[in-house]
C-alpha positions as a Markdown table, in Angstrom:
| # | Residue | x | y | z |
|---|---|---|---|---|
| 1 | Met | 0.0 | 0.1 | 0.1 |
| 2 | Thr | 1.5 | 3.5 | -0.7 |
| 3 | Lys | 2.5 | 5.6 | 2.2 |
| 4 | Asp | 0.2 | 8.4 | 3.0 |
| 5 | Phe | 1.5 | 12.0 | 2.5 |
| 6 | Tyr | 2.6 | 12.5 | 6.2 |
| 7 | Asn | 4.3 | 9.3 | 6.5 |
| 8 | Ala | 6.3 | 10.1 | 3.7 |
| 9 | Ile | 7.4 | 13.3 | 4.7 |
| 10 | Glu | 8.5 | 11.8 | 7.8 |
| 11 | Asp | 10.5 | 8.9 | 6.2 |
| 12 | Arg | 12.3 | 11.1 | 3.9 |
| 13 | Arg | 15.7 | 11.3 | 5.4 |
| 14 | Ser | 19.3 | 11.6 | 4.3 |
| 15 | Phe | 20.7 | 8.1 | 3.7 |
| 16 | Tyr | 24.4 | 8.0 | 3.1 |
| 17 | Ser | 24.8 | 4.3 | 3.1 |
| 18 | Leu | 23.7 | 2.8 | -0.1 |
| 19 | Ser | 23.8 | -0.2 | -2.4 |
| 20 | Lys | 23.1 | -0.7 | -6.1 |
| 21 | Glu | 20.5 | -3.1 | -5.5 |
| 22 | Lys | 17.4 | -3.0 | -7.8 |
| 23 | Val | 14.6 | -1.5 | -5.9 |
| 24 | Val | 12.0 | -0.8 | -8.5 |
| 25 | Pro | 12.2 | -1.2 | -12.6 |
| 26 | Gln | 14.2 | 1.7 | -14.4 |
| 27 | Asn | 10.7 | 2.9 | -16.1 |
| 28 | Arg | 9.3 | 3.1 | -12.6 |
| 29 | Ile | 11.9 | 5.7 | -11.8 |
| 30 | Lys | 11.5 | 7.8 | -15.0 |
| 31 | Glu | 7.6 | 7.7 | -14.3 |
| 32 | Val | 8.1 | 9.3 | -10.5 |
| 33 | Ile | 10.7 | 11.6 | -11.7 |
| 34 | Asp | 8.8 | 12.7 | -14.8 |
| 35 | His | 5.5 | 13.2 | -12.6 |
| 36 | Ala | 7.5 | 15.3 | -10.1 |
| 37 | Val | 8.9 | 17.6 | -12.9 |
| 38 | Gln | 5.6 | 18.0 | -14.5 |
| 39 | Tyr | 3.6 | 19.0 | -11.4 |
| 40 | Ser | 6.0 | 20.7 | -9.2 |
| 41 | Pro | 5.1 | 24.4 | -9.0 |
| 42 | Ser | 7.3 | 27.3 | -10.4 |
| 43 | Ala | 7.1 | 31.1 | -10.2 |
| 44 | Phe | 5.1 | 32.6 | -13.2 |
| 45 | Asn | 4.9 | 28.8 | -14.3 |
| 46 | Ser | 8.5 | 29.1 | -15.7 |
| 47 | Gln | 9.1 | 25.5 | -15.6 |
| 48 | Ser | 12.7 | 26.5 | -15.6 |
| 49 | Ala | 13.9 | 23.1 | -14.1 |
| 50 | Arg | 15.9 | 20.7 | -16.0 |
| 51 | Leu | 16.8 | 17.2 | -14.7 |
| 52 | Val | 19.7 | 14.6 | -15.7 |
| 53 | Val | 19.3 | 11.1 | -14.3 |
| 54 | Leu | 22.2 | 9.1 | -14.2 |
| 55 | Thr | 22.4 | 5.2 | -13.6 |
| 56 | Gly | 24.9 | 2.4 | -14.3 |
| 57 | Gln | 28.5 | 3.6 | -15.5 |
| 58 | Asn | 27.0 | 7.2 | -16.0 |
| 59 | His | 26.3 | 7.4 | -12.2 |
| 60 | Asp | 29.7 | 5.8 | -11.3 |
| 61 | Leu | 31.5 | 8.4 | -13.7 |
| 62 | Leu | 29.9 | 11.3 | -11.9 |
| 63 | Trp | 31.2 | 10.3 | -8.3 |
| 64 | Asp | 34.6 | 9.4 | -9.9 |
| 65 | Ile | 34.7 | 13.1 | -11.4 |
| 66 | Thr | 33.7 | 14.7 | -8.1 |
| 67 | Lys | 36.3 | 12.8 | -6.3 |
| 68 | Glu | 39.1 | 13.7 | -8.7 |
| 69 | Thr | 37.6 | 17.3 | -8.7 |
| 70 | Leu | 38.1 | 17.5 | -5.1 |
| 71 | Arg | 41.4 | 15.8 | -5.0 |
| 72 | Asn | 42.8 | 18.6 | -7.4 |
| 73 | Ala | 41.2 | 21.2 | -5.6 |
| 74 | Ala | 42.9 | 20.3 | -2.2 |
| 75 | Gly | 46.3 | 19.9 | -4.0 |
| 76 | Lys | 46.3 | 16.3 | -4.7 |
| 77 | Lys | 46.2 | 15.6 | -0.7 |
| 78 | Glu | 44.5 | 12.4 | -0.1 |
| 79 | Asn | 41.5 | 13.0 | 2.3 |
| 80 | Gly | 40.3 | 9.6 | 3.4 |
| 81 | Lys | 36.9 | 11.1 | 4.8 |
| 82 | Thr | 36.1 | 12.8 | 1.4 |
| 83 | Glu | 37.2 | 9.5 | -0.4 |
| 84 | Asp | 34.9 | 7.6 | 1.5 |
| 85 | Lys | 32.1 | 9.9 | 1.3 |
| 86 | Met | 32.4 | 9.7 | -2.4 |
| 87 | Gln | 32.3 | 5.9 | -2.6 |
| 88 | Ser | 29.3 | 5.8 | -0.4 |
| 89 | Phe | 27.5 | 7.8 | -3.1 |
| 90 | Lys | 29.1 | 5.8 | -5.8 |
| 91 | Asn | 27.9 | 2.7 | -4.0 |
| 92 | Gly | 24.2 | 3.8 | -4.9 |
| 93 | Tyr | 21.9 | 3.1 | -7.9 |
| 94 | Gly | 21.8 | 6.4 | -9.5 |
| 95 | Thr | 22.1 | 10.2 | -9.4 |
| 96 | Val | 19.5 | 12.9 | -10.1 |
| 97 | Leu | 21.3 | 16.2 | -11.2 |
| 98 | Phe | 18.9 | 19.4 | -10.6 |
| 99 | Phe | 19.5 | 22.4 | -13.1 |
| 100 | Glu | 17.8 | 25.6 | -13.5 |
| 101 | Asp | 17.7 | 27.0 | -17.3 |
| 102 | Gln | 19.0 | 30.4 | -17.2 |
| 103 | Val | 17.7 | 31.7 | -20.4 |
| 104 | Ile | 14.0 | 31.3 | -19.1 |
| 105 | Ile | 14.9 | 33.1 | -15.8 |
| 106 | Glu | 16.8 | 35.9 | -17.8 |
| 107 | Gly | 13.7 | 36.0 | -20.2 |
| 108 | Leu | 11.4 | 36.5 | -17.2 |
| 109 | Gln | 13.7 | 39.3 | -15.9 |
| 110 | Ala | 13.5 | 40.9 | -19.3 |
| 111 | Gln | 9.9 | 40.6 | -19.5 |
| 112 | Tyr | 9.0 | 41.6 | -15.8 |
| 113 | Lys | 11.5 | 44.2 | -14.7 |
| 114 | Thr | 9.6 | 45.1 | -11.4 |
| 115 | Tyr | 10.4 | 41.6 | -10.3 |
| 116 | Ser | 13.6 | 41.1 | -12.0 |
| 117 | Asp | 15.8 | 40.7 | -8.8 |
| 118 | Asn | 13.2 | 38.0 | -7.4 |
| 119 | Phe | 13.5 | 35.6 | -10.4 |
| 120 | Pro | 17.0 | 33.9 | -9.4 |
| 121 | Ile | 15.3 | 33.6 | -5.8 |
| 122 | Trp | 12.0 | 32.1 | -7.1 |
| 123 | Ser | 14.1 | 29.7 | -9.6 |
| 124 | Asn | 16.0 | 28.4 | -6.4 |
| 125 | Gln | 12.7 | 28.1 | -4.3 |
| 126 | Ala | 11.0 | 26.2 | -7.2 |
| 127 | Ser | 14.0 | 23.7 | -7.4 |
| 128 | Gly | 13.9 | 23.3 | -3.7 |
| 129 | Ile | 10.2 | 22.2 | -4.0 |
| 130 | Leu | 11.1 | 19.9 | -6.9 |
| 131 | Gln | 14.0 | 18.3 | -5.2 |
| 132 | Phe | 11.7 | 17.5 | -2.0 |
| 133 | Val | 9.2 | 16.1 | -4.2 |
| 134 | Val | 11.8 | 13.8 | -6.1 |
| 135 | Trp | 13.3 | 12.9 | -2.7 |
| 136 | Thr | 10.0 | 12.1 | -1.2 |
| 137 | Ser | 8.9 | 10.2 | -4.4 |
| 138 | Leu | 12.0 | 8.1 | -4.3 |
| 139 | Glu | 11.8 | 7.3 | -0.6 |
| 140 | Ile | 8.2 | 6.1 | -1.4 |
| 141 | Glu | 9.6 | 3.6 | -3.9 |
| 142 | Gly | 11.9 | 2.1 | -1.4 |
| 143 | Phe | 15.0 | 4.3 | -2.1 |
| 144 | Gly | 17.4 | 6.1 | 0.3 |
| 145 | Ala | 18.8 | 9.5 | -0.9 |
| 146 | Ser | 20.7 | 12.6 | 0.0 |
| 147 | Leu | 21.1 | 15.9 | -1.3 |
| 148 | Gln | 24.6 | 17.1 | -2.2 |
| 149 | His | 26.2 | 20.4 | -3.6 |
| 150 | Tyr | 29.5 | 19.9 | -5.3 |
| 151 | Asn | 28.7 | 22.7 | -7.5 |
| 152 | Pro | 30.4 | 25.1 | -8.8 |
| 153 | Leu | 33.4 | 22.7 | -8.6 |
| 154 | Ile | 32.3 | 20.0 | -10.8 |
| 155 | Asp | 30.1 | 22.1 | -13.1 |
| 156 | Glu | 32.4 | 22.3 | -16.1 |
| 157 | Glu | 33.4 | 18.7 | -16.2 |
| 158 | Val | 29.7 | 17.7 | -15.6 |
| 159 | Lys | 28.6 | 19.8 | -18.6 |
| 160 | Lys | 31.3 | 18.4 | -20.8 |
| 161 | Thr | 30.8 | 15.0 | -20.0 |
| 162 | Trp | 27.2 | 14.9 | -20.6 |
| 163 | Asp | 26.9 | 17.5 | -23.1 |
| 164 | Ile | 24.7 | 19.8 | -21.1 |
| 165 | Pro | 23.8 | 23.3 | -22.4 |
| 166 | Pro | 25.9 | 25.9 | -21.1 |
| 167 | His | 22.9 | 27.7 | -19.9 |
| 168 | Trp | 21.6 | 25.0 | -17.5 |
| 169 | Lys | 23.0 | 26.0 | -14.1 |
| 170 | Leu | 23.7 | 23.0 | -11.8 |
| 171 | Ile | 21.8 | 23.6 | -8.5 |
| 172 | Ala | 22.2 | 20.2 | -6.6 |
| 173 | Gln | 23.0 | 16.3 | -7.0 |
| 174 | Met | 20.9 | 13.6 | -5.3 |
| 175 | Pro | 22.5 | 10.2 | -5.1 |
| 176 | Phe | 19.8 | 7.3 | -4.2 |
| 177 | Gly | 20.2 | 3.8 | -3.8 |
| 178 | Lys | 18.9 | 0.9 | -1.8 |
| 179 | Ala | 19.6 | 2.2 | 1.8 |
| 180 | Thr | 21.9 | -0.3 | 3.9 |
| 181 | Glu | 21.7 | 1.6 | 7.2 |
| 182 | Gly | 19.4 | 3.7 | 8.9 |
| 183 | Pro | 19.6 | 7.6 | 8.7 |
| 184 | Gly | 20.3 | 8.0 | 12.7 |
| 185 | Asp | 18.5 | 10.1 | 15.3 |
| 186 | Lys | 17.3 | 13.4 | 14.3 |
| 187 | Ala | 16.8 | 16.4 | 16.8 |
| 188 | Phe | 14.0 | 18.6 | 16.4 |
| 189 | Ala | 13.9 | 22.4 | 17.9 |
| 190 | Pro | 10.4 | 22.9 | 20.0 |
| 191 | Ile | 7.9 | 23.5 | 17.3 |
| 192 | Glu | 6.5 | 26.5 | 19.3 |
| 193 | Glu | 9.7 | 28.4 | 18.7 |
| 194 | Arg | 9.4 | 27.9 | 15.0 |
| 195 | Val | 5.5 | 28.5 | 14.2 |
| 196 | Lys | 3.3 | 31.3 | 15.5 |
| 197 | Tyr | -0.4 | 31.2 | 15.2 |
| 198 | Phe | -2.7 | 34.2 | 15.4 |
| 199 | Gln | -6.7 | 33.9 | 15.5 |
């Protein structure tokens, strides 16, 4: 039985220990991601989100690129924790790359000059919504996932490797796979300090 909305929100957590075990057919992954992209909201219905879904060797290559890029940025110094982290992502089944199409955003800025400064902000907000919907949808299907931000360090190599248009701006990376360990405990600040109600 499909989880209800509230349980899905609660169960969507950051999972870092992943495996390549097949959880659902590839076409099901496509269905849930396509559905998320189709129905997640965006300011002025801009639909500026662009996604690239990597599985198999392409997924592995992404995390090899990221590991090498971080190693070069650190001056070739070995960093065991970073290497382990990259391997944990590579151990997963796939990665979703989230982009925002800057041509659409710039077009809206030109068309609606009063709101010009807000369109990049609204673009990031819309991407955040989409990331949440994709993440929760993958969780419902039985995947663990996390959200990573190795941009802009990896942007150039990612665009070159997968022939990504230059006006697509990389926002985040979401490795996913069969979770092999729980997400750990999570502390919550008192809700009374975070939400105010006035009647």
